C-alpha positions as CSV (number, residue, x, y, z in Angstrom):
1,M,11.7,29.5,-28.1
2,L,9.7,27.8,-30.9
3,A,7.0,30.5,-30.8
4,A,9.6,33.3,-30.6
5,G,11.6,31.9,-33.5
6,M,8.5,31.6,-35.7
7,L,7.5,35.1,-34.9
8,M,11.0,36.5,-35.7
9,E,11.0,34.5,-38.9
10,H,7.6,35.7,-39.9
11,F,8.4,39.4,-39.3
12,R,11.9,39.0,-40.9
13,F,13.7,40.1,-37.8
14,A,17.1,41.0,-39.3
15,P,19.5,39.7,-36.6
16,F,17.6,36.4,-36.7
17,V,17.1,35.8,-40.5
18,S,20.3,37.4,-41.8
19,H,22.3,34.2,-41.1
20,E,21.0,30.7,-41.6
21,W,23.3,29.4,-38.8
22,T,21.5,31.8,-36.3
23,E,18.2,30.2,-37.1
24,F,19.6,26.7,-37.0
25,L,21.3,27.2,-33.6
26,W,18.2,28.8,-32.2
27,Y,15.9,25.9,-33.1
28,L,18.6,23.3,-32.2
29,I,18.7,24.7,-28.7
30,A,14.9,24.7,-28.5
31,F,15.0,21.1,-29.8
32,L,17.4,19.7,-27.2
33,P,15.2,19.7,-24.0
34,V,12.4,17.8,-25.8
35,G,14.5,15.9,-28.2
36,L,17.2,14.4,-26.0
37,P,14.9,12.3,-23.9
38,V,13.3,10.8,-27.0
39,M,16.7,10.2,-28.5
40,K,17.8,8.4,-25.3
41,E,14.7,6.2,-25.5
42,A,15.4,5.4,-29.1
43,V,19.0,4.5,-28.4
44,E,17.9,2.3,-25.5
45,G,15.4,0.6,-27.8
46,F,18.1,-0.2,-30.3
47,A,20.3,-1.6,-27.6
48,S,17.5,-4.0,-26.6
49,R,16.7,-4.8,-30.2
50,D,13.5,-2.9,-30.2
51,F,14.2,-1.0,-33.5
52,F,10.7,0.0,-34.5
53,N,8.9,2.0,-31.9
54,E,7.4,5.5,-31.7
55,F,10.7,6.9,-30.4
56,T,12.5,5.8,-33.6
57,L,9.8,7.4,-35.8
58,M,9.9,10.6,-33.8
59,L,13.7,10.8,-34.2
60,I,13.8,10.1,-37.9
61,A,10.9,12.5,-38.5
62,S,12.8,15.2,-36.6
63,I,16.1,14.5,-38.4
64,G,14.2,14.6,-41.7
65,A,12.8,18.0,-40.8
66,F,16.2,19.3,-40.0
67,C,17.6,18.0,-43.3
68,I,15.1,19.8,-45.3
69,R,15.6,23.0,-43.2
70,E,12.1,22.9,-41.7
71,W,13.5,23.5,-38.2
72,P,10.3,24.7,-36.5
73,E,8.6,21.5,-37.5
74,A,11.5,19.5,-36.1
75,V,11.0,21.2,-32.7
76,G,7.2,21.0,-33.0
77,V,7.2,17.3,-33.6
78,M,9.1,16.6,-30.4
79,L,7.3,19.3,-28.4
80,F,3.8,17.8,-29.3
81,Y,5.1,14.4,-28.3
82,S,6.6,15.5,-25.0
83,V,3.4,17.4,-24.1
84,G,1.3,14.3,-24.6
85,E,3.7,12.1,-22.7
86,T,3.9,14.6,-19.8
87,L,0.2,14.8,-19.5
88,Q,-0.1,11.0,-19.2
89,Q,2.9,10.5,-16.9
90,G,2.0,13.5,-14.8
91,A,-1.4,12.1,-14.1
92,V,0.0,8.8,-13.1
93,D,2.8,10.3,-11.0
94,R,0.4,12.4,-9.0
95,A,-1.9,9.5,-8.4
96,T,0.7,6.9,-7.4
97,R,3.4,6.9,-4.7
98,D,6.1,4.4,-3.8
99,I,4.1,1.4,-2.5
100,S,7.0,-0.1,-0.6
101,R,7.5,3.2,1.3
102,L,3.9,4.0,2.2
103,L,2.5,0.5,2.7
104,D,4.8,0.1,5.7
105,V,2.4,1.1,8.5
106,R,4.4,-0.8,11.2
107,G,5.7,1.4,14.0
108,E,9.2,2.7,14.0
109,S,9.7,1.9,17.7
110,V,8.2,-0.3,20.4
111,R,8.4,-0.2,24.3
112,V,10.1,-3.3,25.6
113,V,9.9,-4.2,29.3
114,R,13.4,-5.0,30.5
115,G,13.8,-5.4,34.2
116,D,12.1,-2.6,36.1
117,K,12.0,-0.1,33.2
118,T,10.8,0.1,29.6
119,E,13.1,0.8,26.6
120,S,12.1,2.2,23.2
121,V,13.7,0.1,20.5
122,S,13.2,-0.8,16.9
123,P,10.6,-3.6,16.4
124,S,13.3,-5.6,14.6
125,G,15.4,-5.5,17.7
126,V,12.8,-7.3,19.9
127,K,13.4,-11.0,20.6
128,V,10.9,-13.8,20.9
129,G,9.9,-14.2,24.6
130,E,10.4,-10.5,25.5
131,T,7.5,-8.4,26.8
132,I,6.3,-5.2,25.1
133,E,3.9,-2.5,26.3
134,V,1.1,-1.0,24.2
135,R,-0.9,2.0,25.3
136,P,-4.5,2.9,24.4
137,G,-4.8,4.0,20.8
138,E,-1.5,2.4,19.7
139,R,-1.1,-0.3,17.1
140,V,0.4,-3.6,18.3
141,P,3.7,-3.9,16.5
142,L,4.5,-7.6,17.0
143,D,2.5,-10.9,17.4
144,G,2.3,-12.2,20.9
145,V,0.0,-13.3,23.8
146,L,-1.6,-11.1,26.5
147,T,0.0,-11.1,29.9
148,G,-1.1,-9.4,33.2
149,G,-4.8,-9.1,32.3
150,G,-7.2,-8.7,29.4
151,G,-8.1,-5.8,27.1
152,V,-10.3,-4.7,24.2
153,F,-8.8,-4.5,20.8
154,D,-9.8,-3.1,17.4
155,T,-9.1,-5.9,15.0
156,S,-10.7,-4.4,11.9
157,A,-7.3,-3.7,10.2
158,L,-6.7,-7.4,10.0
159,T,-10.1,-9.1,10.0
160,G,-12.5,-6.5,8.8
161,E,-14.6,-7.3,11.9
162,S,-16.3,-4.1,13.0
163,L,-17.0,-5.3,16.6
164,P,-14.1,-4.7,19.0
165,R,-12.8,-7.9,20.4
166,D,-12.5,-8.6,24.1
167,M,-9.4,-10.6,24.9
168,E,-8.3,-12.2,28.1
169,E,-4.9,-13.1,29.5
170,G,-3.2,-15.8,27.4
171,D,-5.1,-14.9,24.2
172,E,-3.1,-14.3,21.0
173,V,-2.8,-10.7,19.8
174,L,-1.6,-10.0,16.3
175,A,0.4,-7.1,14.9
176,G,-1.9,-4.5,13.4
177,M,-4.5,-4.6,16.1
178,I,-5.1,-1.5,18.2
179,S,-5.5,-1.4,22.0
180,S,-8.8,0.4,22.6
181,Q,-9.0,1.0,26.4
182,T,-6.1,0.1,28.6
183,T,-2.4,-0.3,28.5
184,V,-1.6,-3.9,27.9
185,R,1.5,-6.1,28.0
186,I,2.2,-8.7,25.4
187,R,4.8,-11.5,25.3
188,V,6.3,-11.6,21.8
189,T,5.8,-15.0,20.0
190,R,7.1,-14.1,16.5
191,E,9.9,-11.9,15.3
192,Y,9.3,-8.7,13.4
193,S,9.6,-10.1,9.9
194,R,7.2,-13.0,10.5
195,S,4.3,-11.0,12.1
196,A,0.8,-11.1,10.7
197,L,1.1,-7.5,9.5
198,S,4.4,-8.2,7.7
199,R,2.8,-11.2,5.9
200,I,-0.1,-9.0,4.7
201,L,2.2,-6.3,3.5
202,D,4.4,-8.8,1.7
203,L,1.4,-10.3,0.0
204,V,0.4,-6.9,-1.2
205,E,3.8,-6.2,-2.7
206,H,4.0,-9.6,-4.5
207,A,0.4,-9.4,-5.7
208,S,1.0,-6.0,-7.1
209,G,3.9,-7.5,-9.2
210,R,1.4,-9.9,-10.9
211,K,-0.7,-7.1,-12.3
212,A,0.9,-6.1,-15.6
213,R,0.3,-2.6,-16.8
214,T,-1.9,-2.3,-19.9
215,E,0.3,-1.4,-22.8
216,L,-0.8,1.8,-24.5
217,F,-2.3,1.3,-27.9
218,I,0.1,3.7,-29.6
219,R,3.1,1.6,-28.6
220,R,1.6,-1.5,-30.2
221,F,0.6,0.5,-33.2
222,A,4.1,2.0,-33.6
223,R,5.6,-1.5,-34.0
224,V,3.7,-1.9,-37.2
225,Y,3.3,1.8,-38.2
226,T,7.0,2.8,-37.8
227,P,8.7,0.2,-40.0
228,T,5.9,0.5,-42.6
229,V,6.3,4.3,-42.8
230,I,10.1,4.1,-43.0
231,A,9.9,1.4,-45.7
232,L,7.5,3.5,-47.7
233,A,9.7,6.6,-47.3
234,V,12.6,4.6,-48.8
235,L,10.4,3.4,-51.6
236,V,9.4,7.0,-52.4
237,V,13.1,7.5,-53.4
238,A,14.0,4.0,-54.6
239,V,11.0,3.3,-57.0
240,P,11.5,6.5,-59.1
241,A,15.2,5.7,-59.3
242,L,14.5,2.2,-60.6
243,V,12.0,3.5,-63.0
244,S,14.5,6.0,-64.5
245,L,16.9,3.1,-65.2
246,F,14.4,1.4,-67.5
247,A,12.5,4.4,-68.8
248,P,15.0,6.9,-70.3
249,G,12.3,9.5,-70.8
250,F,11.7,9.7,-67.1
251,R,13.9,12.3,-65.4
252,F,14.9,11.4,-61.9
253,V,16.1,14.2,-59.7
254,F,17.4,12.8,-56.4
255,S,17.1,15.9,-54.4
256,D,13.4,16.3,-55.4
257,W,12.5,12.8,-54.4
258,L,14.5,12.9,-51.2
259,Y,12.6,16.0,-50.3
260,R,9.3,14.1,-50.9
261,A,10.5,11.2,-48.8
262,L,11.5,13.5,-45.9
263,V,8.2,15.3,-46.2
264,F,6.5,11.9,-46.1
265,L,8.3,11.1,-42.9
266,V,7.5,14.4,-41.3
267,I,3.8,14.1,-42.3
268,S,3.8,10.5,-40.9
269,C,4.7,11.8,-37.4
270,P,1.6,10.7,-35.4
271,C,1.2,14.0,-33.5
272,A,-2.6,13.7,-33.2
273,L,-2.2,10.2,-31.7
274,V,0.6,11.0,-29.3
275,V,-1.3,14.0,-28.0
276,S,-4.9,12.9,-28.1
277,V,-4.6,9.3,-26.8
278,P,-2.9,10.2,-23.5
279,L,-4.9,13.4,-23.3
280,G,-8.1,11.4,-23.5
281,Y,-7.1,9.3,-20.5
282,F,-5.9,12.4,-18.7
283,A,-9.3,14.0,-19.3
284,G,-11.0,10.9,-18.0
285,I,-8.8,11.0,-14.9
286,G,-9.6,14.7,-14.5
287,A,-13.4,14.1,-14.9
288,A,-13.3,11.4,-12.3
289,S,-11.2,13.4,-9.8
290,R,-13.8,16.2,-9.9
291,R,-16.3,13.6,-8.6
292,G,-14.1,12.3,-5.9
293,I,-12.7,9.3,-7.8
294,L,-9.0,8.8,-8.2
295,F,-7.7,6.6,-11.1
296,K,-4.0,5.7,-10.7
297,G,-3.5,5.7,-14.5
298,G,-5.2,5.5,-17.8
299,N,-4.9,1.7,-18.0
300,Y,-7.4,1.4,-15.1
301,L,-9.9,3.5,-17.0
302,D,-9.8,0.8,-19.6
303,A,-9.8,-2.1,-17.1
304,I,-12.9,-0.9,-15.2
305,T,-14.9,-1.0,-18.4
306,R,-14.4,-4.7,-18.7
307,V,-15.5,-5.5,-15.1
308,D,-18.5,-7.9,-14.9
309,T,-18.1,-9.0,-11.3
310,I,-17.8,-6.8,-8.2
311,A,-17.0,-8.1,-4.8
312,F,-17.6,-5.9,-1.8
313,D,-16.1,-5.9,1.7
314,K,-18.9,-5.0,4.2
315,T,-17.5,-3.0,7.1
316,G,-16.4,0.5,6.1
317,T,-17.4,-0.1,2.5
318,L,-21.1,-0.7,2.3
319,T,-21.5,0.1,6.0
320,T,-20.0,3.0,7.9
321,G,-18.1,0.9,10.4
322,E,-19.8,2.8,13.2
323,F,-22.4,1.3,15.5
324,G,-25.9,2.6,15.9
325,V,-28.9,1.6,18.0
326,V,-31.3,-0.6,16.0
327,A,-33.7,-1.9,18.7
328,V,-34.6,-1.1,22.4
329,E,-36.6,-3.4,24.6
330,S,-37.5,-2.5,28.2
331,R,-39.6,-4.8,30.4
332,V,-39.9,-3.4,33.9
333,M,-39.6,0.3,33.4
334,P,-40.2,3.0,30.8
335,E,-37.8,2.8,27.9
336,R,-36.4,6.3,28.4
337,E,-35.8,5.5,32.1
338,M,-33.8,2.4,31.2
339,L,-31.8,4.3,28.6
340,S,-31.1,7.0,31.1
341,L,-29.7,4.4,33.6
342,L,-27.6,2.8,30.9
343,A,-26.2,6.1,29.7
344,S,-25.4,7.1,33.2
345,V,-23.2,4.0,33.6
346,E,-21.7,4.1,30.1
347,T,-20.8,7.8,30.1
348,G,-17.4,7.1,31.6
349,S,-16.6,4.2,29.3
350,S,-14.4,4.5,26.2
351,H,-15.8,1.3,24.6
352,P,-17.2,2.0,21.1
353,L,-20.5,0.3,22.0
354,A,-20.9,2.4,25.1
355,K,-20.1,5.6,23.1
356,A,-22.8,4.6,20.5
357,L,-25.4,4.1,23.3
358,V,-24.6,7.4,25.0
359,R,-24.7,9.2,21.6
360,Y,-28.1,7.7,20.9
361,A,-29.5,8.7,24.3
362,G,-28.2,12.2,23.8
363,E,-29.9,12.5,20.4
364,A,-33.1,11.4,22.0
365,G,-32.8,14.2,24.6
366,I,-32.2,11.8,27.5
367,E,-29.8,13.2,30.1
368,P,-27.5,10.8,32.1
369,L,-27.7,10.8,35.8
370,P,-24.8,11.1,38.2
371,A,-23.1,7.7,38.7
372,E,-21.0,6.7,41.6
373,G,-18.3,4.0,41.9
374,M,-18.3,3.1,38.2
375,T,-16.3,-0.1,37.7
376,E,-15.5,-1.3,34.2
377,K,-14.7,-5.0,33.6
378,P,-13.0,-5.4,30.2
379,G,-14.7,-7.9,28.0
380,F,-17.9,-7.9,30.2
381,G,-19.3,-4.4,30.9
382,A,-19.6,-1.9,33.7
383,V,-21.4,-1.4,37.0
384,A,-22.2,1.7,38.9
385,A,-24.6,3.2,41.5
386,V,-27.2,5.5,40.0
387,G,-29.7,7.2,42.3
388,G,-29.1,4.6,45.0
389,R,-29.6,1.7,42.6
390,R,-27.0,-0.8,41.5
391,V,-27.0,-0.7,37.6
392,V,-25.3,-3.3,35.5
393,A,-24.6,-2.6,31.8
394,G,-22.8,-5.1,29.6
395,N,-23.1,-8.4,27.7
396,L,-24.6,-11.7,28.7
397,R,-21.4,-12.8,30.2
398,M,-21.7,-9.8,32.6
399,L,-25.1,-11.0,33.7
400,D,-23.9,-14.5,34.1
401,S,-21.1,-13.3,36.4
402,E,-23.7,-11.3,38.4
403,N,-25.9,-14.5,38.6
404,T,-28.8,-12.5,37.0
405,E,-31.4,-14.4,35.0
406,Y,-32.4,-13.2,31.6
407,P,-34.8,-14.5,28.8
408,P,-33.3,-17.2,26.7
409,E,-34.3,-15.5,23.4
410,L,-31.5,-13.0,24.0
411,L,-29.1,-15.8,22.9
412,S,-30.5,-15.6,19.4
413,L,-30.0,-11.9,18.8
414,R,-28.1,-11.3,15.6
415,G,-26.7,-8.0,16.5
416,T,-24.7,-6.9,19.5
417,A,-26.7,-6.1,22.7
418,I,-26.0,-4.1,25.8
419,V,-28.2,-5.6,28.5
420,C,-29.4,-3.8,31.6
421,A,-29.9,-5.1,35.1
422,V,-31.0,-3.0,38.1
423,D,-30.5,-4.4,41.7
424,G,-30.0,-7.9,40.4
425,R,-33.1,-7.9,38.1
426,Y,-33.0,-8.0,34.3
427,C,-34.7,-4.9,32.8
428,G,-34.1,-5.0,29.0
429,Y,-31.5,-4.5,26.3
430,V,-30.3,-2.2,23.6
431,E,-29.3,-3.8,20.3
432,L,-26.6,-2.2,18.2
433,A,-25.4,-2.9,14.7
434,D,-23.1,-1.5,12.0
435,T,-25.0,1.2,10.1
436,M,-25.5,1.1,6.4
437,R,-24.1,3.8,4.2
438,P,-26.9,6.0,2.9
439,D,-26.2,5.3,-0.8
440,S,-25.3,1.6,-0.6
441,R,-28.6,0.5,-2.0
442,E,-28.4,3.1,-4.7
443,A,-24.9,1.9,-5.6
444,L,-26.1,-1.7,-6.2
445,D,-29.1,-0.6,-8.2
446,A,-26.9,1.6,-10.4
447,L,-24.4,-1.3,-11.0
448,R,-27.2,-3.6,-12.1
449,A,-28.4,-0.9,-14.5
450,L,-24.9,-0.8,-16.0
451,G,-25.1,-4.5,-16.7
452,I,-22.9,-5.7,-13.9
453,D,-24.4,-9.2,-13.6
454,R,-22.7,-10.5,-10.5
455,T,-22.2,-8.8,-7.1
456,V,-20.7,-10.6,-4.0
457,M,-20.2,-9.6,-0.4
458,L,-17.0,-10.9,1.3
459,S,-16.8,-10.1,5.0
460,G,-14.8,-10.9,8.1
461,D,-18.1,-10.7,10.1
462,R,-20.0,-13.8,11.0
463,D,-21.7,-15.5,8.1
464,E,-25.2,-14.9,9.2
465,I,-24.5,-11.1,9.6
466,A,-23.0,-10.9,6.2
467,R,-26.0,-12.7,4.6
468,E,-28.4,-10.4,6.4
469,Y,-26.7,-7.2,5.1
470,A,-26.4,-8.7,1.6
471,S,-30.1,-9.5,1.6
472,R,-31.0,-5.9,2.6
473,L,-28.9,-4.7,-0.4
474,G,-30.1,-7.2,-2.9
475,I,-26.8,-9.0,-3.2
476,A,-27.4,-12.6,-4.0
477,E,-24.1,-14.1,-2.9
478,A,-22.4,-13.4,0.5
479,H,-19.6,-15.1,2.4
480,G,-18.7,-14.3,6.0
481,G,-16.1,-15.3,8.5
482,L,-13.3,-14.7,5.9
483,L,-9.7,-14.0,6.7
484,P,-7.6,-11.9,4.2
485,Q,-6.2,-15.0,2.5
486,D,-9.7,-16.4,2.1
487,K,-10.9,-13.2,0.3
488,A,-7.7,-13.3,-1.8
489,E,-8.3,-16.9,-2.8
490,Y,-11.9,-16.2,-3.8
491,V,-11.0,-13.2,-5.9
492,A,-8.1,-15.0,-7.6
493,K,-10.4,-17.8,-8.5
494,I,-12.9,-15.5,-10.2
495,A,-10.1,-13.6,-11.9
496,S,-8.7,-16.8,-13.4
497,M,-12.1,-17.7,-15.1
498,P,-12.0,-17.1,-18.9
499,G,-13.9,-14.0,-19.9
500,R,-14.4,-12.8,-16.3
501,S,-13.0,-9.6,-14.9
502,I,-13.5,-8.8,-11.2
503,A,-13.2,-5.6,-9.2
504,F,-12.9,-5.7,-5.4
505,V,-14.1,-2.8,-3.2
506,G,-12.6,-2.5,0.3
507,D,-11.2,-0.1,2.9
508,G,-9.2,-1.9,5.5
509,M,-5.6,-3.1,5.8
510,N,-6.9,-6.6,5.6
511,D,-8.3,-5.8,2.1
512,A,-5.0,-4.6,0.7
513,P,-3.9,-8.1,-0.7
514,V,-7.3,-8.6,-2.3
515,L,-7.3,-5.1,-3.9
516,A,-3.9,-5.9,-5.4
517,L,-4.9,-9.3,-6.7
518,S,-8.2,-8.2,-8.4
519,D,-8.4,-7.0,-11.9
520,V,-9.4,-3.6,-10.6
521,G,-9.0,-2.8,-6.9
522,I,-11.3,0.0,-5.6
523,A,-10.6,1.5,-2.1
524,M,-12.7,3.8,0.0
525,G,-10.2,6.6,0.5
526,G,-12.0,8.9,2.9
527,L,-11.4,6.8,6.0
528,G,-9.7,3.8,4.5
529,S,-6.4,2.5,5.6
530,D,-3.1,3.6,3.9
531,A,-2.4,0.1,2.9
532,A,-5.7,-0.3,1.1
533,I,-5.4,3.1,-0.6
534,E,-1.9,2.5,-1.8
535,S,-2.5,-1.0,-3.2
536,A,-5.8,0.0,-5.0
537,D,-6.1,1.0,-8.6
538,V,-9.1,3.3,-8.0
539,V,-9.8,5.3,-4.8
540,I,-13.2,6.6,-3.9
541,Q,-12.2,9.8,-2.0
542,T,-15.8,10.5,-0.7
543,D,-16.4,6.9,0.7
544,A,-19.6,6.8,-1.3
545,P,-20.3,3.4,-2.9
546,S,-22.5,5.0,-5.5
547,R,-19.4,6.6,-7.1
548,I,-18.3,3.1,-8.3
549,A,-21.0,3.3,-11.0
550,T,-19.9,6.8,-11.8
551,A,-16.3,5.5,-12.3
552,I,-17.5,2.8,-14.7
553,R,-19.5,5.3,-16.7
554,I,-16.5,7.7,-17.0
555,G,-14.3,4.7,-18.0
556,R,-16.7,3.7,-20.8
557,T,-17.0,7.3,-22.1
558,T,-13.2,7.6,-22.1
559,R,-12.7,4.4,-24.0
560,T,-15.2,5.4,-26.6
561,I,-13.7,8.9,-27.2
562,V,-10.1,7.5,-27.3
563,K,-11.2,5.0,-30.0
564,E,-12.8,7.8,-31.9
565,N,-9.5,9.7,-31.8
566,I,-7.5,6.8,-32.9
567,V,-9.7,5.9,-35.9
568,G,-10.1,9.5,-36.9
569,A,-6.4,10.3,-36.6
570,I,-5.2,7.2,-38.5
571,G,-7.8,7.7,-41.3
572,I,-6.9,11.3,-42.0
573,K,-3.2,10.6,-41.6
574,A,-3.4,7.9,-44.2
575,V,-5.0,10.2,-46.7
576,I,-2.4,13.0,-46.1
577,L,0.5,10.5,-46.3
578,L,-0.8,9.4,-49.7
579,L,-1.0,12.9,-51.0
580,G,2.5,13.7,-49.6
581,A,4.0,10.7,-51.4
582,M,2.4,11.8,-54.7
583,G,3.8,15.4,-54.2
584,F,0.4,17.0,-53.9
585,A,0.8,18.1,-50.3
586,S,3.5,20.6,-49.3
587,L,5.1,20.4,-45.9
588,W,3.3,23.4,-44.4
589,A,0.0,22.1,-45.8
590,A,0.7,18.8,-44.2
591,V,1.7,20.5,-40.9
592,F,-1.5,22.5,-41.0
593,A,-3.6,19.4,-41.6
594,D,-1.7,17.5,-38.9
595,V,-2.2,20.2,-36.3
596,G,-5.9,20.5,-37.3
597,V,-6.4,16.8,-36.7
598,A,-4.6,17.1,-33.3
599,L,-6.8,20.0,-32.4
600,L,-10.0,18.1,-33.3
601,A,-8.8,15.1,-31.2
602,V,-8.0,17.3,-28.3
603,L,-11.4,19.0,-28.4
604,N,-13.0,15.5,-28.7
605,S,-11.1,14.4,-25.6
606,M,-12.3,17.5,-23.7
607,R,-15.9,16.2,-24.1
608,I,-15.1,13.8,-21.3
609,L,-14.8,16.8,-18.9
610,W,-18.0,18.4,-20.1
611,K,-20.2,15.3,-20.0
612,R,-22.7,14.7,-17.2
613,Y,-22.3,11.3,-15.4
């Protein structure tokens, strides 16, 4: 409507320009969609005693434009402002969802064993002491203890420990763990609202509340700028009126000076700022998203530039969370023969370690042999007959249960081993470990090049394992055996130090509280848990740690360009305001200059998208 109205006015379209009321109503209707929301904000500001903000200035400037019959400018003022606000808010809205809705990864129903049958009920309807049933691949919904046998559980969501945990009857199982192999029954020991998973989710929500959003510069600036401009506009009329009282030769024409004051107000509208500042952040968010990095708002682009300490989770962050073979030792037969026997036994197993071994053998071109009578013992290993020989594949407890002797040096292995025994005789072992991400070392080198002077590894794995991985990556400080609350305490301690700003990088549900507590929470979004992704401020969608350095570089570039826009817009605006007050700048000249400044600021903001990182 604005463009159409200006075209009709320019070409003197008779039905439009023949009556002033026609033009006024046309532009008034065009003004309402963009003007009413700002008017509403201004009224709410007055109600809360916040009289001087950008909404007040926009409203007064628009009313001034209407008063001097510059209706297109009145619409343009609000339109520019609305576009800028929409760009910023749209970026945030697309990046952020309702944390309370999406954090809740607890199941909607649970199978309760009541009598001779199972009933599907809501987790909140299960009482302490009742028995629930969890099938393979399902998440445990409530805390309890195992009954009726053991099982293997994926505990990474709670502890960050990459190794599946073997549990026996009577062991405690926590909500959030996943049954890996068998259907298990659990006697509930805590009600739904007090489960381990619920406590983690509550911690996330409360921690998120402690992290105040960075107030945009333009809002702080408007608290000084708006009352100053309004006062100067009043003085533009008042000072000449006072001068005319004491200087009879000075002719004061109220309408002329009122016109200057209203022009001054219209010129003072900070269009360049309200467009270029949010657009600068929007461009930074866009540049990051092209590289698989999601910022959940412009304030985090600012925050990441201040980071001087980065703490990393290990499993799923610097490592893949998947096991790979790192060493093979065979003592009584060729290595390939032993691997063939182990693969033959483990082919029928669903255990993650067994799958890793079978995959390794397949990649080496080793074919498994037919196995008969395969029996799997949860928490120990498996045994089967292969080519007439009794082959045992499992951990050291499996060999102990088989009364098979093995070298004592196996007890000092740092990784996880699958040992092999054939016909009661120890033959060798295959050592497996969590594999490093290909660009983890590159990521740490890039951060050091950016001046990040402190990197730390915080892991749920054993302390010696965490230190070994940290040493391989050049990380000087590492802490292992940590629970979620331990990581949160460490990060909170660093964040409270004067002059320190810490970012935490993680991927599991157990990392969600720490991500929320840190100054900047960075989640691995490709395979990371929903809880971690929703509580983080920045999400690395490619799961590549090297993108963290890229995110920091984009944040620094964005901050520099936004500062350039602010200084340039304020400086040029000050000159134009002075000329307008003196009567040397007409309204349209001022509008042209203002739009020109806005265009320059927009083009400067677009450099963020064109720059190589």
